[in-house]
matplotlib code that plots the C-alpha trace (Angstrom):
import matplotlib.pyplot as plt

x = [2.7, 5.0, 3.4, 3.8, 6.4, 4.9, 5.5, 4.1, 4.3, 6.9, 8.9, 9.7, 9.2, 13.0, 13.6, 10.8, 12.2, 15.7, 14.0, 14.3, 11.1, 10.8, 11.2, 8.4, 6.3, 6.5, 4.9, 1.7, -1.3, -2.3, -4.6, -1.9, 0.9, -1.2, -1.9, 1.5, 2.9, 0.7, 2.6, 2.2, 0.0, 1.4, -0.5, 1.2, 4.6, 4.0, 3.0, 6.0, 8.2, 6.3, 6.6, 10.3, 11.1, 9.4, 11.2, 14.3, 13.9, 13.0, 11.8, 9.3, 5.8, 4.9, 1.4, 1.1, -2.2, -3.5, -6.4, -4.9, -7.0, -6.0, -2.1, -1.0, 0.7, 4.2, 6.9, 8.6, 5.3, 5.2, 5.0, 3.8, 1.0, -1.2, -4.6, -6.5, -9.6, -13.0, -15.1, -15.6, -12.7, -9.2, -9.1, -6.1, -4.5, -1.0, 0.3, 0.8, 2.6, -0.5, -1.5, 1.0, -0.5, -3.7, -5.1, -4.9, -8.7, -9.7, -8.7, -10.8, -14.6, -16.4, -19.7, -21.5, -24.2, -27.5, -29.8, -33.4, -35.7, -39.1, -41.0, -40.9, -43.8, -46.4, -46.0, -48.9, -50.6, -49.2, -45.6, -45.7, -45.4, -41.9, -41.2, -39.8, -36.6]
y = [-0.7, -2.0, -3.3, -6.7, -7.4, -9.0, -12.7, -14.7, -18.5, -17.9, -15.6, -12.2, -9.6, -9.4, -13.1, -13.3, -10.4, -12.2, -15.6, -16.9, -17.3, -20.8, -20.9, -18.3, -20.3, -23.4, -20.9, -19.9, -21.8, -24.6, -22.7, -19.6, -22.4, -23.6, -20.4, -19.3, -22.8, -22.7, -19.7, -15.9, -14.4, -11.4, -9.0, -10.5, -10.2, -6.7, -5.9, -7.9, -5.6, -2.5, -3.6, -4.2, -1.1, 1.0, -0.6, 0.0, 3.6, 4.9, 8.1, 8.6, 6.9, 6.1, 4.5, 1.3, 1.1, -2.4, -4.3, -7.6, -8.6, -12.0, -11.4, -12.5, -9.8, -10.7, -9.8, -7.3, -5.3, -4.3, -0.5, 0.2, 2.4, 0.6, 1.2, -1.7, -1.2, -2.2, -2.3, 1.6, 3.4, 2.8, 2.5, 3.3, 1.4, 0.8, -2.6, -3.7, -6.8, -8.5, -8.6, -11.1, -14.4, -12.7, -11.7, -8.0, -8.2, -8.7, -5.4, -3.2, -3.7, -4.3, -4.0, -0.7, -0.6, -0.4, 2.4, 2.3, 5.3, 5.7, 2.8, 3.1, 3.9, 1.0, -0.3, -1.7, 0.0, -2.4, -2.1, 1.6, 1.6, 3.0, 3.2, 6.6, 6.4]
z = [18.6, 15.9, 12.8, 12.1, 9.4, 6.1, 5.2, 2.4, 3.1, 5.8, 3.4, 4.0, 1.0, 0.5, 0.3, -2.3, -4.3, -4.4, -5.2, -8.9, -10.7, -10.4, -6.5, -6.1, -8.7, -6.0, -3.2, -5.2, -4.8, -7.7, -9.7, -10.1, -10.8, -13.5, -14.8, -15.1, -16.1, -19.2, -20.3, -20.6, -23.6, -25.8, -23.6, -20.2, -21.8, -22.7, -19.2, -17.7, -19.9, -18.6, -15.0, -15.3, -17.2, -14.6, -11.9, -13.5, -14.5, -11.1, -12.2, -9.2, -9.3, -12.9, -13.6, -15.4, -17.6, -18.4, -19.4, -18.0, -15.1, -15.1, -14.1, -10.8, -8.8, -8.5, -5.6, -8.0, -8.5, -5.0, -4.4, -8.2, -9.1, -11.6, -13.7, -14.5, -16.6, -14.9, -18.0, -17.9, -16.7, -15.5, -11.7, -10.0, -7.0, -5.4, -5.1, -1.6, -0.3, 0.8, -2.8, -3.9, -5.4, -6.4, -9.6, -10.6, -11.4, -7.8, -6.7, -9.2, -9.0, -12.3, -11.0, -9.3, -6.6, -8.2, -6.7, -8.2, -8.5, -8.9, -11.0, -14.8, -17.0, -17.2, -13.7, -12.1, -9.1, -6.6, -7.8, -7.9, -4.1, -3.2, 0.6, 1.8, 3.8]

ax = plt.figure().add_subplot(projection="3d")
ax.plot(x, y, z, "-o")
ax.set_aspect("equal")
plt.show()
């Protein structure tokens, strides 16, 4: 069964890549449009330079590390490998076409599942009961 071709708001990935930044901006949801129209911070500008430098170099798969979780995935980022800081470690992922328009931080979890063990010192008799699974 052939895989369905990716489109974002009716535009194929090739069309999105060839669009000007202003045309692409019109396709984004309101929150992302507003975020970009307010301007990029210094960190965001550095990240854009790293992305464009990596895309131009073409030296295999280079990994881009960043702390910018509030940066929006752009069409030129598709196929790149990124490491985003989760608060403890850098977590690696590859940018897929379906991620366009989302924030980078959405793909890296900041909280881990809590697994409690035995009750602590000073726990009451009733709260010491821990069911065995």
